[in-house]
C-alpha positions as CSV (number, residue, x, y, z in Angstrom):
1,X,19.5,26.0,0.8
2,X,21.6,23.0,1.8
3,X,21.3,19.5,0.3
4,X,19.5,18.0,3.3
5,X,16.9,20.8,3.3
6,X,16.3,20.4,-0.5
7,X,15.9,16.6,-0.1
8,X,13.3,17.1,2.6
9,X,11.4,19.6,0.4
10,X,11.5,17.3,-2.6
11,X,10.5,14.3,-0.4
12,X,7.5,16.3,1.0
13,X,6.4,17.3,-2.5
14,X,6.6,13.7,-3.7
15,X,4.6,12.5,-0.7
16,X,1.9,15.2,-1.4
17,X,1.7,14.1,-5.1
18,X,1.6,10.4,-4.1
19,X,-1.3,11.0,-1.6
20,X,-3.2,13.1,-4.2
21,X,-2.9,10.2,-6.7
22,X,-3.7,7.7,-4.0
23,X,-6.8,9.6,-2.9
24,X,-8.2,9.8,-6.4
25,X,-7.9,6.0,-7.2
26,X,-11.3,5.2,-5.7
27,X,-13.1,7.5,-8.1
28,X,-11.5,5.9,-11.1
29,X,-12.3,2.4,-9.8
30,X,-16.0,3.2,-9.4
31,X,-16.3,5.1,-12.7
32,X,-14.5,2.4,-14.7
33,X,-17.2,-0.2,-14.0
34,X,-14.6,-2.9,-14.1
35,X,-14.1,-5.7,-11.6
36,X,-11.3,-5.3,-9.0
37,X,-9.3,-8.2,-10.6
38,X,-9.4,-6.5,-14.1
39,X,-8.3,-3.1,-12.7
40,X,-5.4,-4.7,-10.7
41,X,-4.3,-6.7,-13.8
42,X,-4.1,-3.7,-16.1
43,X,-2.6,-1.5,-13.4
44,X,0.1,-4.1,-12.9
45,X,0.6,-4.8,-16.6
46,X,0.9,-1.2,-17.6
47,X,3.2,-0.4,-14.7
48,X,5.5,-3.4,-15.4
49,X,5.7,-2.5,-19.1
50,X,6.5,1.2,-18.3
51,X,9.2,0.2,-15.8
52,X,11.1,-2.2,-18.1
53,X,12.9,0.6,-20.1
54,X,13.4,2.7,-16.9
55,X,15.0,-0.2,-15.0
56,X,17.1,-1.0,-18.1
57,X,18.3,2.6,-18.4
58,X,19.4,2.7,-14.8
59,X,21.1,-0.7,-15.0
60,X,18.9,-2.4,-12.5
61,X,18.7,-5.7,-14.4
62,X,21.9,-7.0,-12.7
63,X,22.3,-10.6,-11.5
64,X,23.4,-9.3,-8.0
65,X,19.8,-8.1,-7.4
66,X,18.2,-11.4,-8.3
67,X,19.4,-13.7,-5.6
68,X,16.9,-16.4,-4.4
69,X,16.2,-14.5,-1.2
70,X,15.7,-11.1,-2.9
71,X,13.5,-12.6,-5.6
72,X,11.4,-14.4,-3.0
73,X,10.9,-11.2,-0.9
74,X,10.0,-9.1,-4.0
75,X,7.5,-11.6,-5.3
76,X,5.9,-12.2,-1.8
77,X,5.7,-8.5,-1.1
78,X,4.2,-8.0,-4.6
79,X,1.5,-10.6,-4.1
80,X,0.6,-9.0,-0.8
81,X,0.2,-5.6,-2.4
82,X,-1.8,-7.0,-5.3
83,X,-4.3,-8.7,-3.1
84,X,-4.4,-5.6,-0.9
85,X,-5.5,-3.7,-4.1
86,X,-8.1,-6.3,-5.0
87,X,-9.6,-6.1,-1.5
88,X,-9.5,-2.3,-1.4
89,X,-11.1,-1.9,-4.8
90,X,-13.8,-4.5,-3.8
91,X,-14.5,-2.4,-0.7
92,X,-15.2,0.9,-2.6
93,X,-18.7,0.0,-3.9
94,X,-19.7,-1.2,-0.4
95,X,-18.7,1.9,1.5
96,X,-17.9,5.5,0.7
97,X,-14.6,6.2,-1.0
98,X,-13.7,8.8,1.6
99,X,-14.4,6.5,4.5
100,X,-12.5,3.6,2.9
101,X,-9.5,5.9,2.3
102,X,-9.5,7.1,5.9
103,X,-9.7,3.6,7.3
104,X,-7.0,2.4,4.9
105,X,-4.6,4.9,6.1
106,X,-4.3,3.3,9.6
107,X,-1.4,1.4,8.0
108,X,1.3,3.4,9.6
109,X,0.0,2.2,13.0
110,X,-0.3,-1.4,11.7
111,X,3.3,-1.2,10.5
112,X,4.3,0.2,13.9
113,X,2.9,-2.7,15.8
114,X,3.8,-5.4,13.3
115,X,7.3,-4.0,13.2
116,X,7.5,-4.3,17.0
117,X,6.3,-8.0,16.8
118,X,8.3,-9.1,13.8
119,X,11.5,-7.1,14.0
120,X,11.4,-6.4,17.8
121,X,11.5,-2.7,17.2
122,X,11.0,-0.7,20.4
123,X,7.7,1.2,20.9
124,X,8.0,4.4,22.9
125,X,5.2,6.0,24.9
126,X,4.4,8.6,22.2
127,X,3.9,5.9,19.6
128,X,1.5,4.0,21.8
129,X,-0.3,7.2,22.9
130,X,-0.8,8.6,19.3
131,X,-1.9,5.2,18.1
132,X,-4.6,5.1,20.7
133,X,-5.7,8.6,19.8
134,X,-5.7,7.7,16.1
135,X,-7.9,4.7,16.6
136,X,-10.3,6.6,18.8
137,X,-10.5,9.2,16.0
138,X,-11.1,6.4,13.5
139,X,-14.0,5.0,15.5
140,X,-15.5,8.5,15.7
141,X,-15.2,8.9,12.0
142,X,-16.7,5.5,11.2
143,X,-19.5,6.1,13.7
144,X,-19.8,2.5,14.7
145,X,-22.3,3.5,17.3
146,X,-24.7,5.0,14.8
147,X,-27.4,3.2,12.9
148,X,-26.2,4.7,9.6
149,X,-23.5,2.0,9.2
150,X,-25.2,-1.0,7.7
151,X,-23.9,-4.6,7.3
152,X,-22.7,-3.9,3.7
153,X,-20.6,-1.0,4.9
154,X,-19.2,-3.1,7.7
155,X,-18.2,-5.7,5.1
156,X,-16.5,-3.0,3.1
157,X,-14.7,-1.7,6.1
158,X,-13.6,-5.2,7.0
159,X,-12.1,-5.6,3.5
160,X,-10.3,-2.3,3.9
161,X,-8.8,-3.4,7.2
162,X,-7.6,-6.7,5.7
163,X,-6.2,-4.8,2.7
164,X,-4.2,-2.3,4.9
165,X,-2.8,-5.2,6.9
166,X,-1.6,-6.9,3.8
167,X,0.0,-3.7,2.6
168,X,1.6,-3.2,6.0
169,X,3.2,-6.7,5.9
170,X,4.4,-5.9,2.4
171,X,6.1,-2.7,3.6
172,X,7.9,-4.7,6.4
173,X,9.1,-7.3,3.9
174,X,10.3,-4.6,1.5
175,X,12.4,-3.1,4.4
176,X,14.6,-6.2,4.1
177,X,15.4,-5.3,0.5
178,X,17.5,-2.2,1.4
179,X,20.2,-3.0,-1.2
180,X,17.7,-3.5,-4.0
181,X,16.7,-0.5,-6.2
182,X,13.1,0.6,-5.4
183,X,12.2,0.8,-9.1
184,X,13.3,-2.8,-9.6
185,X,11.2,-3.9,-6.5
186,X,8.1,-2.2,-8.0
187,X,8.8,-3.8,-11.4
188,X,9.0,-7.3,-9.9
189,X,5.9,-6.6,-7.7
190,X,3.8,-5.4,-10.6
191,X,5.0,-8.2,-12.9
192,X,4.1,-10.8,-10.2
193,X,0.7,-9.1,-9.9
194,X,0.0,-9.2,-13.6
195,X,0.9,-12.9,-13.8
196,X,-1.1,-13.7,-10.6
197,X,-4.2,-11.9,-12.0
198,X,-4.2,-13.7,-15.4
C-alpha cells in the first residue's frame, strides 16, 4: 500500500468518525436541557483548554502565525462558527434533529457558490447539475408542500440555513490560512468563541 493510498484511507476514516460525531451532537444538545449559548460556551472553553498543551507540544505558538491578518481571519472565522453553532442548536428543539442535520449539510453547495462569487472559482456543468439535484432532493425531504411542516419547523429550518451559511463563509475564510497549523486555527476559533459567549 503506497503512501497516497494510505493517506486516502486515513482521511476517509477520519471523515466517517467526524460525521458520526457531528450527527450525534443534536441528541446531546436536546438531552442536556441547556441553552444554546451555554452549550457553545462550554464546548469552546473545553476545546480551547484541551488544545493549549497540544499546540504547545507541536510548537504552534510561534510569532510567525500571529500576524494581524492571520489573527483577524482566525477570530472572524471563529466567531462565524460560534454563531453558526448557536443558531443550529437553537433550531434542534424546533424541528427534528435528522431534518436539521440533513438541511445543515447543504454547506458544500453553499461553499461552492460562495467560492465562485468571492474567489472567482470556476463552476463546471457537473457542479451546477448536482447542486440542482441536491436542492430538489432537499425540498423532497423537507416536504415543503405538505401540511406537516408547521411555522415553528420553518423557523427551525430557517435557523439551520443561516447557520450553514455562516459555517460556509467561515470555511472560505479559513482557506486563506493555508500556512497556519489547523490545530492553532481551531484553538483561536474556540478561544474567541468562549470569550464571545461570556
